[in-house]
N, C-alpha and C positions, 0 to 999 in steps of 0.2 A: 503493499500498500503507498505507493504516494506522499511527499507530501501537499504536496499539489491538490489529490486526489484526496486525500480526508475534510480540505477546505468541505465537500459540499454535499459533508456525512451526518448526519443531525445528531444530538446526543444517544438519542435513542438507538438508532441503526450501531454507532460505535460502541453503546454495553449489547447490544444483541450480540453483534461479534467476541465482542469479548466474552460474553457465555459461552459461545459458540468453540472459545479456544485459540484467538486474536490474541494473542499478550500487546502485540505491538498495535491493540485496539481502546486494551486502556493506557499506555504510555499515554496516548494519543488523546486521552479523555483529560488526564492528570494535567499534559505541557496549559489545557484548554483553562483549564478553572484552577491551576496550582495556589496563583495569583489573589485571585477576589475571596479565596474559598476559605486559604489564608488569614489572611486582613478579618476581610466579617471574624472567623475562631480570635484573630487576636482584639480588635477589638470590642466584644463579646464579652471576653475575660475583661479586661481592663486593667491597670498600670501593677494591681496587684498579682493578681494574677501569673503576669506574661512567661511565666517560666513555661508553665506549666500547655500552652499555648502547641507548641509542637508535639505532646501526646494526641491530645485529644484530634488534633490534626492530620496523625497518622492517623489513631484510631479509628476517623472516619473514614481515610480509606482502606482500613482493614477489612469498616462491615461492608464496606461497597462487593470490595475481595469475598468475603465471604457471604453472601446473598448472589452468587453470580449463578448458582443452581437453582434458585429459587426465582430469579426475577424477574419480570413482567412488564411491559408498558404498559402506561395505566393514561385509558384517554382522561379521567377529569384530571391528575398532575402531572410535568413534564417532567424530562433525568434532574433537570437541575433544583425542580423544588423539593424531592426525594432527596438527592444528596444534602441539601442546605437542612433538612428536613432531621436526616442524619447527625452534620455540625451542632447544629438547634439544642439537641436534646441532649450529645455529650456533653456541650457547654455548660450545659445547665446543670447537669449533672455536678460536674465538678463546681460548681455554684456554690449549689444549693451542703453539696457537705466540706466546704470552705469557712460554710455562712455570711460569704459576701452578697447572694442575695438578698436577707433577710435587712444588714448593716446600707446595703445602696437604696433600699426602700426607705429606710427611715432618715438617710441624711439630708430627707428634702427636708426646708422651709414651705411646705404647700402657700402658706400664703404673703407666699416672696412673691408670688409667680400673677404675674400682669397679662392679660389682654393683648394679644398680638397689635392692636392697635395704640396699643401704649408702649411700644417695647423703641422711643425715640435713639439711644445709642447707636445702637441697627441700622436702622432708615436711613444712618447718616454715614457708615461707611463707602468708602471707595470699590468701585466696581472690580471683578475680584478678574477680568483682564487690563488692568491699571498698567501700564510702563515701566512708573516714575517707580524708581530706588526707594525712596521713601514708604512707596503703596504698598510693592513687591514684600518689603521687610514688614508692615502692617500685616497682609496673610499667611505669610510665617507662622506671626506669633498666633495670626486667633488662630489658622489651624492646629498650634499647641495648647492652646485655650480648649480647641470642639472639645480636644479627647478627653480634655482636663472635664467638662461639663456631661461628656459620655458616663465614663463611670462613675456622677453623679443619680443614671436612671437605673430607679428599677429597672432589673436584667430585662423584664416580657415587652414595656415602654423601650429602652435598648434595640429591643434584636427587631421591631419594629419601623425603626429608625435608620437604623442598618441596612436589612431588607428590601425596604421603597426609597432608599436616597440611595443605598452603597450599591446594592445587588442590584436595581431596576428589576425587582417583583413586585407585578400588583397586589392587590392588598387581595383578591381572589389568593391569590401565592399563599400570600402568606398565614390567612386564616386556613392554611394546609397545614404549614412550618410550622406554627407556632402552637395549633390546635385547640384552636377558640373563633368565635362565631364574626362575622362580617366587621357587624358596628361592636365590637370590642376594637377588632384592630382599631378603626377608624378613632374608634376614645383616644386608642393606646396612645398610636400616633398624635393626633393631636397634643393631647395633654406630652409628649418628649419635644414636640416641637416649639410647644408653647414654654418649656423652659429650658430651654437649648438657648432659645433667641435671650432666656430673661436673663440668666449665664449669664452671655458673651455680654449679654446688655450692661447688667450689672457692676461683670468683671474685667472689662475689654473696653474702655476710651477708646477713640481714637484720636493718633494723639498727633495730628497733622490740620493745617486747616484746609476746609474746604479748595476751598482758591485767596491762598497769596497772592497774589497781582495786584500790588497795585494800582 
């Protein structure tokens, strides 16, 4: 199977080939999903459990390998949804065993979160495509602060945000990954966005004037 030819195969096709004994198909699936899946695992676990990210990531792939004799494509769930479900379940297991999931939920002061239209600080931030060095430095710091704010979200809100905004899953797909009702996913995503915007706005003010030209 050439590199060029592999691009035309959907994930499900590659998984079928792997189940049929074509080891190279697994290598292609791994290469296709390695970076985004690892990023999801690391951000789900947060900075406090980053040392366990490799184990969770590898355990996810081992579960995929173990399922090769029984796996079947589903009409109601894509391969990607299934893969992220495996990763999410393993990450939540680690969070629960460590107690991080409970402490994360208790770390937020609910009365500190404002509605979206009150978040004036983040509305004043520069465009992320800005090319000036000061603005690029601003967004590097903002990225670091965002990871800090993500750490403070309850695990299931963090999962909803990451799956939707980082990995491009639809709300319907997220319901399958985190095993929740559609309206519950919508609520968790909304709460996550509101909390992240409040956290970013409260702790990260612009360090330059929007227009300093006399």
